[in-house]
C-alpha positions in Angstrom: -38.1 21.4 16.0 -36.3 20.0 12.7 -38.8 18.6 10.2 -38.0 14.8 9.5 -36.1 14.0 6.3 -35.8 11.2 4.1 -32.1 10.2 3.1 -31.9 7.9 0.3 -28.7 6.3 -0.6 -28.5 6.2 -4.5 -28.0 3.0 -6.2 -25.7 3.1 -9.3 -25.2 0.6 -12.1 -21.6 1.0 -13.4 -22.1 -1.6 -16.0 -22.3 0.9 -18.8 -19.0 2.5 -17.7 -17.1 -0.8 -17.6 -18.3 -1.8 -21.0 -17.1 1.4 -22.5 -20.6 2.9 -23.3 -19.6 6.4 -23.5 -23.1 8.0 -23.4 -23.6 5.8 -20.1 -20.4 6.9 -18.8 -21.5 10.7 -18.5 -24.5 9.8 -16.6 -22.6 7.4 -14.3 -20.2 9.9 -13.8 -22.9 12.7 -13.0 -24.6 10.3 -10.4 -21.3 9.5 -8.8 -20.7 13.3 -8.4 -23.9 13.8 -7.1 -23.7 11.0 -4.3 -20.3 12.3 -3.1 -21.2 15.8 -3.2 -24.1 15.3 -0.8 -24.5 12.1 1.4 -20.9 10.9 0.7 -22.5 7.2 0.4 -23.6 5.4 -2.6 -24.1 1.6 -3.8 -22.9 0.3 -6.6 -24.3 -2.5 -8.9 -23.1 -3.8 -12.2 -19.7 -4.2 -11.0 -16.9 -6.6 -11.9 -16.7 -8.6 -8.8 -18.5 -12.2 -9.7 -21.4 -13.1 -7.5 -20.2 -16.6 -7.2 -16.7 -15.4 -5.6 -19.0 -13.2 -3.2 -20.9 -16.1 -2.2 -17.8 -18.2 -1.7 -16.2 -15.7 0.3 -19.0 -14.9 2.8 -19.4 -18.9 3.4 -15.7 -18.7 4.1 -16.2 -16.0 6.6 -19.1 -17.6 8.4 -17.0 -21.0 8.5 -14.1 -19.4 9.9 -16.0 -17.1 12.7 -17.8 -20.4 13.7 -14.4 -21.8 14.9 -14.0 -22.4 18.7 -12.2 -19.4 20.2 -9.0 -21.1 21.0 -8.7 -21.6 17.3 -9.2 -18.4 16.2 -6.6 -16.9 18.7 -3.9 -19.1 17.1 -3.8 -16.1 14.7 -4.7 -13.3 16.7 -3.5 -9.8 15.8 -1.7 -9.9 19.2 0.7 -12.2 17.4 1.4 -10.1 14.4 3.9 -7.3 14.1 1.8 -5.5 11.4 -1.7 -6.2 12.9 -3.2 -8.8 10.8 -5.1 -11.9 11.6 -7.8 -12.4 14.0 -9.4 -9.5 16.2 -11.7 -10.5 19.2 -15.1 -8.7 19.9 -14.4 -5.4 21.7 -10.8 -5.0 20.2 -11.4 -1.6 18.9 -13.6 1.3 19.7 -14.5 3.9 16.7 -17.4 5.6 18.6 -16.5 9.5 17.9 -19.9 10.8 19.6 -20.0 8.8 22.9 -17.2 8.7 25.2 -19.0 6.1 27.4 -20.0 3.9 24.5 -19.1 0.3 24.6 -16.4 -1.1 22.5 -17.2 -2.4 18.9 -19.2 -5.7 19.3 -18.0 -7.4 16.2 -15.0 -10.0 15.8 -12.9 -9.6 12.6 -10.1 -10.9 10.2 -7.7 -8.6 8.6 -5.6 -9.0 5.3 -3.3 -7.0 3.5 -0.8 -7.4 0.9 2.0 -10.0 1.9 5.0 -7.8 2.5 8.3 -7.9 4.4 8.0 -6.2 8.2 8.7 -2.5 7.4 6.8 0.5 7.5 3.6 1.1 9.3 1.2 -1.9 9.2 3.5 -3.5 6.3 4.2 -7.0 6.8 3.1 -10.8 6.3 -0.5 -11.9 6.7 -1.2 -14.8 9.2 -3.7 -17.3 7.9 -5.7 -20.0 10.0 -5.5 -23.9 9.2 -9.4 -23.9 8.7 -11.7 -23.9 6.9 -10.0 -25.5 3.9 -9.0 -22.9 1.2 -9.6 -19.9 3.1 -6.4 -18.2 2.2 -7.1 -19.0 -1.3 -10.7 -17.7 -1.4 -9.7 -14.7 0.7 -6.7 -13.8 -1.6 -9.1 -14.0 -4.7 -11.7 -11.8 -3.4 -9.0 -9.2 -2.2 -7.6 -9.1 -5.9 -11.1 -9.1 -7.3 -12.3 -5.9 -4.8 -9.0 -4.0 -5.2 -9.5 -3.9 -9.2 -12.9 -3.0 -8.6 -11.6 0.0 -6.1 -9.3 1.2 -8.9 -12.1 1.3 -11.1 -14.0 3.4 -9.0 -11.0 5.9 -8.5 -11.2 6.6 -12.3 -14.9 7.3 -12.0 -14.0 9.5 -9.3 -11.3 11.2 -11.1 -13.7 11.5 -13.8 -16.5 13.2 -11.5 -13.7 15.9 -10.3 -12.9 17.0 -14.0 -9.6 15.4 -13.8 -7.9 12.8 -16.1 -9.5 9.4 -15.8 -5.8 7.9 -14.6 -5.5 10.7 -11.9 -5.7 8.4 -8.8 -4.1 5.4 -10.5 -0.6 5.3 -8.8 -2.4 6.4 -5.2 -4.7 3.4 -5.6 -2.3 0.8 -7.3 1.0 1.3 -5.3 2.4 -2.4 -4.1 3.6 -0.8 -0.9 0.3 1.4 -0.1 -2.1 0.9 2.4 -5.2 -1.4 1.5 -7.2 -3.8 4.1 -9.8 -6.3 3.5 -11.3 -6.7 6.7 -14.2 -9.1 7.3 -16.7 -8.8 10.4 -19.0 -11.0 12.1 -21.6 -9.4 14.5 -23.4 -11.6 16.8 -26.9 -11.0 17.7 -27.7 -8.6 20.3 -29.9 -9.6 23.4 -32.8 -7.5 23.6 -32.1 -6.3 26.9 -28.7 -4.5 25.5 -30.4 -3.1 22.5 -29.4 0.4 22.4 -26.5 0.3 24.7 -24.2 -1.5 22.6 -23.0 -0.9 18.6 -21.8 -3.2 16.2 -19.5 -0.4 15.3 -19.7 3.1 16.9 -20.2 6.2 14.9 -17.3 7.1 13.1 -16.0 8.5 9.5 -13.4 6.3 7.7 -9.7 7.2 8.2 -8.6 6.9 4.4 -9.7 7.5 0.8 -12.4 4.9 -0.4 -14.3 2.3 1.4 -16.1 -0.7 -0.6 -18.2 -2.7 1.8 -20.2 -5.8 0.9 -22.8 -6.6 3.3 -25.3 -9.7 3.9 -29.0 -8.9 4.0 -29.2 -8.7 7.8 -28.9 -4.9 7.9 -28.1 -2.5 10.4 -25.5 -0.1 8.6 -26.8 3.5 9.0 -25.6 6.9 8.2 -26.0 9.8 10.1 -27.8 13.1 8.3 -25.7 15.8 10.0 -28.0 18.9 9.4 -30.9 17.1 11.5 -28.9 14.7 13.6 -30.8 11.9 12.7 -29.8 8.4 11.5 -31.1 6.6 8.4 -30.5 2.9 7.6 -28.7 1.8 4.5 -30.8 -1.3 3.1 -28.9 -4.1 1.8 -29.0 -4.7 -1.7 -27.9 -8.5 -2.6 -24.6 -8.5 -4.4 -23.9 -4.5 -4.1 -21.2 -2.5 -2.7 -21.8 0.2 -0.4 -18.9 3.0 -1.3 -18.3 5.7 0.8 -16.0 8.7 1.0 -13.3 8.7 3.7 -11.5 11.7 5.7 -8.4 11.6 3.2 -10.5 12.1 0.2 -12.8 14.8 1.9 -9.5 16.8 2.8 -8.1 16.1 -1.0 -11.3 17.6 -2.5 -11.5 20.4 0.0 -14.5 19.4 1.4 -16.4 19.1 -1.9 -16.8 15.3 -1.2 -18.4 14.2 2.1 -16.8 11.8 4.5 -20.0 11.0 6.6 -20.4 9.6 10.2 -21.9 6.2 9.8 -22.4 3.2 12.7 -23.5 -0.3 12.9 -26.4 -1.6 15.1 -25.9 -4.9 16.4 -28.5 -7.5 15.1 -31.7 -7.8 16.9 -33.2 -10.4 14.4 -31.5 -13.6 16.2 -29.3 -13.7 13.1 -25.6 -13.3 12.7 -24.4 -10.4 10.5 -21.3 -10.8 8.2 -19.7 -8.0 6.1 -16.3 -7.1 4.5 -14.9 -3.7 4.5 -12.2 -2.9 1.7 -10.2 0.3 2.5 -8.1 1.9 -0.3 -6.0 4.1 1.4 -3.3 4.5 -1.0 0.4 5.5 -0.9 2.3 6.2 2.4 4.1 9.1 1.2 1.3 10.7 -0.8 1.1 14.5 0.3 -2.9 15.2 0.4 -3.5 18.8 -0.8 -6.4 20.6 -2.3 -7.1 19.3 -5.8 -6.8 22.2 -8.4 -10.5 21.3 -9.6 -11.6 21.6 -6.0 -10.2 25.2 -5.7 -12.7 27.9 -7.3 -11.0 31.4 -8.2 -10.3 33.4 -5.3 -10.5 30.6 -2.7 -7.9 29.1 -0.5 -7.5 25.6 0.5 -8.9 24.5 3.7 -6.4 22.1 5.0 -2.6 22.3 5.4 -0.9 19.5 3.3 -0.8 16.1 5.1 1.1 13.1 4.5 -0.9 9.9 4.2 1.1 7.9 6.6 1.1 10.4 9.5 -2.7 10.5 9.3 -3.3 6.8 9.2 -0.8 6.4 12.4 -2.8 8.8 14.1 -6.4 7.5 13.6 -5.4 3.9 13.9 -3.9 4.6 17.2 -6.8 6.6 18.4 -9.4 4.0 17.6 -7.3 1.0 19.3 -6.2 2.7 22.1 -9.7 3.9 22.9 -10.5 0.0 23.6 -7.3 -0.7 25.4 -5.9 -2.5 22.3 -2.1 -1.5 21.6 -1.1 -0.9 18.1 2.5 -1.1 17.3 
């Protein structure tokens, strides 16, 4: 029998790095490296996204998801050629561990950069008429979190003994794939507890994810060696940051993409969150970063194009729930 373990997700204050404090930067980089090499999850505080903006954004989400179904369906993803807008409960199935798991018990709203229709998932957003200023607040939040993701990519570069700007082109490409997806998890009746998941067990597809969650809780990470699940306790205003599959591949498994899930709320309260995925340039070839290969070692993976990887993973997760992805 495997002894129980305590998994603690580190909370890292990055304010010193953002302020240009060189001494603080060295400590923060070391903490960031340790988190990515071990659990692959961390929580970031002392960041650059204003608390007032977070509050206005979460309020706007609650107002949108409280609208009648027919109002939300006016901007349904099925009406978008680039998979933007509202996604009904059960529209996606992310569970990679249980073939018999139910589809994800969440509804969501997805936004990317407005672009002409073109390559995979590129195109214009859909916006609802209500609530008022929804587009304005959502866009302001998107821009602020994207900026934070670039600062975290710079911390990541330093943690890998790379030039601080190593990931700049990857993460800031205006035609790259970033997704700001908000979620609403309705409370789960007690008789279905344990049989439904807000989001099934999965790893994230891309490079880096930044999650803002409310205080209801429900996010859990898997400790792979023992096969046990551990809660990520909400920290007000913090971003839960995790490594995705592309970054694990890019770092030759030095940094870990960790399995995680969301348990549907049992508290009788609705849960709201927003995940920002910075998945980078479509044409970037992901191959082992030089500092992640020790003398005499060989890369564990063949080079892989970002676009090819994302197309495969998106179609798998939506196809499993019976949702067609163009």
